[in-house]
Each structure stands twice: as C-alpha cells, then as structure tokens.
C-alpha positions in Angstrom: 0.0 0.0 0.0 1.6 3.2 -1.1 1.6 6.6 0.6 4.0 8.4 -1.7 3.3 11.8 -3.2 5.6 13.1 -5.9 6.4 16.9 -6.1 6.7 17.7 -9.8 6.8 20.8 -12.0 9.0 22.8 -14.3 12.5 23.9 -13.0 12.6 27.0 -10.7 8.9 26.9 -9.5 9.8 26.2 -5.8 9.6 22.4 -5.7 12.8 21.9 -3.7 12.1 24.9 -1.4 8.7 23.3 -0.6 10.3 19.9 0.0 12.8 21.4 2.4 10.0 23.0 4.3 8.0 19.8 4.3 10.8 17.7 5.7 12.2 20.5 7.9 15.6 19.7 6.5 17.9 21.2 3.9 18.2 17.7 2.4 16.8 18.8 -0.9 19.2 21.3 -2.5 17.4 24.4 -3.8 19.2 26.6 -6.4 18.3 28.9 -9.2 19.3 26.7 -12.2 17.6 23.8 -14.0 18.3 20.2 -13.1 19.5 21.1 -9.7 17.7 18.1 -8.4 18.6 14.9 -10.4 18.2 12.0 -7.9 14.8 12.3 -6.2 14.9 13.2 -2.5 12.5 11.3 -0.3 11.2 12.6 3.0 8.8 11.1 5.6 6.4 13.8 6.8 4.2 13.7 9.9 0.5 14.1 9.1 -0.7 17.0 11.3 -3.7 15.8 13.4 -4.8 17.5 16.6 -6.9 14.5 17.5 -3.9 12.4 18.3 -2.6 14.8 20.9 -6.0 15.3 22.5 -6.4 11.5 22.8 -3.0 11.2 24.3 -3.9 13.9 26.8 -7.1 12.2 28.1 -5.4 8.8 28.2 -2.3 10.3 29.9 -0.1 8.4 27.4 3.6 8.0 27.9 4.3 8.0 24.2 2.7 9.6 21.1 3.3 8.2 17.6 1.9 10.1 14.6 1.3 8.6 11.1 3.4 9.6 8.1 3.2 10.3 4.4 6.2 10.3 2.0 7.0 13.2 -0.3 9.4 12.7 -3.2 11.1 15.7 -4.7 11.4 15.0 -8.4 13.6 17.1 -10.7 12.0 19.7 -13.0 10.6 18.5 -16.3 11.1 20.4 -19.5 9.6 20.3 -23.0 10.8 17.1 -24.7 11.3 15.2 -21.4 9.4 12.2 -22.8 12.1 12.1 -25.6 14.9 12.3 -23.0 15.4 16.1 -23.0 17.0 17.3 -19.8 17.4 13.8 -18.3 13.7 13.5 -18.9 13.4 9.7 -19.1 15.1 9.4 -15.7 12.7 11.9 -14.1 9.6 10.3 -15.7 10.7 7.0 -14.3 10.8 8.5 -10.8 7.2 9.8 -11.2 6.1 6.2 -12.1 7.1 5.2 -8.6 4.8 7.6 -6.7 1.1 7.1 -5.9 -0.1 10.6 -6.6 1.3 13.9 -8.0 1.6 17.3 -6.4 2.2 19.7 -9.2 3.8 23.0 -8.2 2.9 25.9 -10.4 4.7 29.2 -10.2 2.2 32.1 -9.6 4.7 34.8 -8.7 6.8 37.3 -10.7 10.5 37.7 -9.8 13.1 38.9 -12.3 15.8 37.4 -10.1 14.5 33.9 -10.6 14.7 32.7 -14.2 11.7 30.9 -15.7 12.7 28.1 -18.1 9.9 29.3 -20.6 10.9 33.0 -20.2 7.6 34.1 -18.6 5.2 33.3 -15.8 2.1 31.3 -17.0 1.1 28.5 -14.6 -1.6 27.1 -16.9 0.9 26.8 -19.8 3.4 25.2 -17.4 0.8 22.7 -16.3 0.1 21.8 -19.9 3.8 21.3 -20.7 4.2 18.9 -17.8 1.0 17.1 -18.7 1.9 16.7 -22.4 5.2 15.1 -21.4 3.4 12.6 -19.1 0.9 11.8 -21.8 3.6 11.3 -24.4 5.4 8.9 -22.1 2.2 7.0 -21.4 1.4 6.8 -25.2 4.9 5.3 -25.7 4.2 2.7 -23.0 0.8 1.8 -24.6 2.2 1.6 -28.1 5.1 -0.7 -27.1 2.7 -3.0 -25.4 0.2 -2.9 -28.3 2.9 -4.2 -30.7 3.5 -7.3 -28.6 -0.2 -8.0 -27.9 -1.3 -7.5 -31.5 1.0 -10.4 -32.6 -0.4 -12.7 -29.9 -4.0 -11.7 -30.6 -3.7 -12.6 -34.3 -3.1 -16.2 -33.2 -6.6 -16.2 -31.7 -5.5 -15.9 -28.1 -8.7 -14.8 -26.1 -6.8 -13.0 -23.3 -4.7 -11.1 -25.8 -7.8 -10.0 -27.6 -9.3 -8.6 -24.3 -6.0 -6.9 -23.5 -6.0 -5.4 -27.1 -9.4 -3.8 -26.5 -8.1 -2.2 -23.2 -5.0 -0.9 -24.9 -6.9 0.6 -27.8 -9.2 2.4 -25.4 -6.2 3.9 -23.5 -4.5 4.8 -26.8 -7.6 6.7 -27.9 -7.7 8.8 -24.7 -3.9 9.6 -24.9 -3.9 10.4 -28.6 -6.6 13.1 -27.8 -3.9 14.6 -25.5 -6.0 13.8 -22.4 -4.9 12.2 -19.1 -6.4 8.8 -18.2 -7.4 10.2 -14.8 -10.0 12.4 -16.6 -12.0 9.2 -17.3 -11.7 7.6 -13.8 -15.5 7.7 -13.3 -16.3 6.3 -16.8 -13.7 3.6 -17.5 -14.4 0.0 -16.3 -12.5 -1.1 -13.2 -10.5 -3.7 -15.3 -9.2 -0.9 -17.6 -8.2 1.3 -14.7 -6.5 -1.5 -12.9 -4.6 -2.4 -16.1 -3.5 1.2 -16.5 -2.4 1.4 -12.9 -1.0 -2.0 -12.1 0.2 -3.4 -15.4 1.3 -0.4 -17.5 2.0 1.9 -14.5 0.7 4.9 -16.5 1.7 8.3 -15.2 -1.6 10.1 -16.2 -3.8 7.7 -14.2 -2.4 9.0 -11.0 -4.5 11.6 -9.0 -3.2 15.2 -9.1 -3.3 18.2 -6.7 -2.0 21.6 -7.7 0.1 23.8 -5.4 0.1 27.5 -6.4 3.3 29.1 -5.2 2.6 32.8 -4.7 4.8 35.7 -3.5 4.9 37.0 0.0 3.0 40.2 -1.0 0.0 38.0 -2.2 -0.5 36.2 1.2 -2.6 34.9 2.7 -4.5 33.3 -0.2 -3.5 35.2 -3.3 -7.0 36.5 -3.8 -5.8 39.4 -6.0 -3.4 37.2 -8.0 -4.7 36.5 -11.5 -2.4 33.5 -11.8 -4.1 31.9 -8.8 -7.5 32.5 -10.3 -6.5 30.8 -13.5 -5.0 27.8 -11.6 -8.3 27.5 -9.6 -10.4 27.6 -12.8 -8.3 25.0 -14.5 -8.4 22.7 -11.5 -12.1 23.1 -11.0 -12.6 21.8 -14.5 -10.6 18.7 -13.5 -12.2 18.4 -10.0 -8.7 18.6 -8.6 -7.7 20.3 -5.3 -5.6 23.5 -5.1 -3.4 24.6 -2.2 -2.1 28.2 -2.2 1.3 28.7 -0.4 4.4 30.8 -0.4 7.1 28.2 -0.4 9.8 30.6 0.8 7.8 31.6 3.9 7.0 27.9 4.6 10.8 27.2 4.5 11.4 30.0 7.0 8.5 28.8 9.3 9.9 25.3 9.3 13.1 26.4 11.0 11.5 28.5 13.8 10.4 27.5 17.4 6.6 27.1 17.8 6.0 30.5 19.5 7.9 32.4 16.7 6.0 30.4 14.1 2.7 31.5 15.6 3.8 35.2 15.6 5.0 35.0 11.9 1.8 33.3 10.8 -0.3 36.0 12.6 1.7 38.7 10.9 0.6 37.3 7.5 -3.0 36.6 8.5 -2.5 32.8 8.4 -4.1 30.4 10.9 -1.6 27.5 10.2 1.4 26.7 8.0 0.4 26.1 4.4 2.3 22.9 4.6 -0.4 21.4 6.9 -2.9 22.0 4.1 -0.5 20.4 1.5 -0.1 17.3 3.7 -3.8 16.9 4.5 -4.8 17.5 0.8 -2.2 14.9 -0.3 -3.5 12.5 2.3 -7.1 12.9 1.0 -5.9 12.6 -2.6 -4.5 9.2 -1.8 -7.9 8.2 -0.3 -6.4 7.7 3.1 -7.9 7.8 6.6 -6.6 7.7 10.1 -7.6 5.4 13.0 -6.2 5.5 16.5 -5.1 3.1 19.2 -5.0 4.8 22.6 -3.8 3.8 26.1 -1.5 4.6 29.0 1.6 3.3 27.2 1.0 4.8 23.8 -1.5 6.7 21.7 -0.8 6.1 18.0 -2.2 7.1 14.6 -2.5 4.6 11.8 -3.0 5.2 8.1 -5.2 2.9 6.0 -7.1 3.2 2.7 -10.7 4.3 3.0 -12.9 1.1 2.9 -10.4 -1.1 4.8 -12.1 -3.7 7.0 -11.3 -4.3 10.6 -9.1 -7.4 10.2 -6.9 -5.7 7.6 -6.6 -2.6 9.8 -5.5 -4.8 12.6 -2.9 -6.2 10.2 -1.4 -2.8 10.0 -0.4 -3.1 13.6 0.8 -6.8 13.4 0.1 -9.6 11.0 -0.8 -11.9 14.0 -3.7 -9.5 14.8 -5.1 -9.9 11.4 -4.6 -13.7 11.3 -6.2 -14.2 14.8 -8.8 -11.4 14.5 -11.8 -12.0 16.8 -13.5 -8.6 17.0 -12.8 -4.8 17.3 -13.9 -2.6 20.1 -14.7 0.7 18.5 -15.6 4.3 19.5 -15.5 7.5 17.4 -13.0 10.1 18.4 -15.8 12.6 19.2 -17.6 10.2 21.5 -14.4 9.3 23.3 -13.4 12.9 23.9 -16.9 13.6 25.3 -16.7 10.5 27.6 -13.3 11.7 29.0 -11.4 8.4 28.6 -11.6 4.8 27.2 -12.6 3.4 30.7 -15.3 6.0 31.2 -16.7 5.3 27.7 -16.8 1.6 28.5 -18.7 2.3 31.7 -21.3 4.3 29.8 -21.7 1.5 27.2 -20.4 3.7 24.3 -17.9 1.2 22.9 -19.3 -1.0 20.1 -18.2 -4.5 19.3 -17.6 -4.8 15.5 -16.9 -7.9 13.4 -14.7 -8.8 10.4 -17.0 -7.0 7.9 -16.8 -3.6 9.7 -15.1 -0.9 7.6 -12.9 1.3 9.8 -13.9 5.0 9.7 -11.7 8.1 9.9 -11.3 9.0 13.6 -12.2 5.6 15.0 -10.4 4.7 18.2 -10.0 0.9 18.2 -8.9 -2.0 20.4 -8.5 -5.2 18.6 -9.3 -8.6 20.1 -7.3 -11.4 18.6 -6.1 -14.9 19.4 -3.2 -16.7 17.7 
C-alpha cells in the first residue's frame, strides 16, 4: 500500500524549497538553475492531526506516535522530457514510482528567478508537464500494443481482451487527455490495467500547489495567476493549495512560538504545509484510525474502505490472522466521555466484526487470538 506523493513541475517553480520546508531539513538542495535536483529526495512527513494529541492527553499516554506520508522531490521537467530532453526519461521513471502527484505551479513574478519558458504562465506550465506525461504513457501503450497484436492474431482470447483495453487507453492519450479524466467512466478492469500493469503516469491523481509571492499572502485572492489555476483545477475536479514556499521554509526552522507570531503577521491560521499534507492524504484516499492507552497513543494510516481485520494487520500480522472482534468508538464520543474506561462504563464502545469498515477517527482496540 503506497503513501508516496511526488512533487513535480518545471524547473525553478519552488519544488525543492517546498520539499525542504515539508521535511524540515535542507536535504533537498534548492538553487536557481535547471536540473539542480537529479536524484529524487524522499522525506517522511508527519500528518498533522490535533486529535492524536487530545487522545494522548485524556489517556495520559507515555508515548505519542503520529502517522506519516512520504513526499518525493522530483527534478524539474522540461519540454521534450518524454524524448529524453533534460534527463527526462530518468525523471519520468521517478514519477512512475509515486502514488499521486503534487504539481507545483509558479504564480509569482520575480526577475531574479529565471523561468525556463521565459515568462510566468502557470496554466501553460501545467500543460507542458501534462503533455510530457501523456507522451510517455502513449509510448508505453504503443510498445505493449505491438506485442499484444501479434499474440491476438493467433486467436488468443486473453490477448484480444487486452488489445481492447490498450486501444481504449490509446484513444484517450492520442486526444492529449490524461487517463485520470475518465476515472469515473472507465471500467474497473481498464483502470486496474492502467495502474497496475502499465503503471501509467496520467492515471495518478493530481493536486496543484500555487506558489505565490509574500505580498500575495494569505490566499493570493488578487493574484490573476491563482485565479487561472483554480479555474483550470475546478474543470478537473482537482484540489488546489495556495502557499508561499519561501515563507514555509522560514517557518519550518522556527520555534513554535515564533512560528505563531509570523503566521499571525501574514494573516495565516496555520502553515500552508499542513494543508499540503492533508490534501495529499485525502488525494490518496487515506484515513486515520487510532489506538490509545496509557503506554502509547498512536495514529495509523489505511485506505478508505479497509475492513477491521486488515486494519488490525497494519499493527501486526498476527492480529489480522487471529482477529476476533474490534472494540470501536468514534474520536468525538471518546473525547466527550473523557477516557476509554469512562466510555466503557457508559456503554459507548461498540463491538464490531470482520466486515466492519474502519472510519476516519475511529479509536480501536482489537481482540485477537493466535
């Protein structure tokens, strides 16, 4: 199960600066020239969740363990990347390894920071990146088509079915459209094939990060570039997060009190990074459940729709194998009750079986026997 979000975009849009802030390190080098990042940097980032700390407080836990999501800083793409321009093949291969894409779009003017295309136009930049991803996917589809067509000619039934799927995907890509645009229309078998057999780039979900200047904070309401990004994203039903990567980088290195003061000065309630992480988490269709007690309160990440035994397996494979039942209470009900023991006394804890789908915010105790 993957929880990897790839940060992509053209060179000099603020990807590495954002990554540095996300990981609170200077591990990802940030510089004003293309191809500064060649090997992707990977950082595990804590998912901000106040619920974890409130649960730990009422349970008087000795240890608190958050859940994490991985961000991968992928080098800037340029026109012709799908044909190998600017180390393009290498970069596109790195995108193949992530589960979703966070596309950083430059929405600020600064004559001191060069733009690879010579001017600031985030919608054009998005289209450049998208065309390269589509071209690479089309190459993958065509390669596979050549092989399958030969087998299908011999009358092989499976090959004929695969040929139909490939031709459908080719039609979409030749129209210069990403496969994800048809997620709601394509049959499950076509989507699974695109994701798990061909590992297509354009089937991955996408979020957009509008990188604005300091003067446009807090939300870039007066920034025409941001308006265009939002309009474009709305047409795709994709989320947009507006940040100033430079400020986020500064915030990441400050003590908590100074962070609060700087956020207030810019009219911000929380770091933009929190929104980036939460949006990425939702984009991957992830939810959080908790285990809470005196020794430890811990957050666990699972895919939406995961059933209780498989959620137990996240903690330990023995718990899934020997699953008996799950004692469950919602976060809100547990906070109202004041503690797990008090909730038990009030009869608020439910006993759920193997078909129960864990919900976001569930606090769970698993019964098992091996």
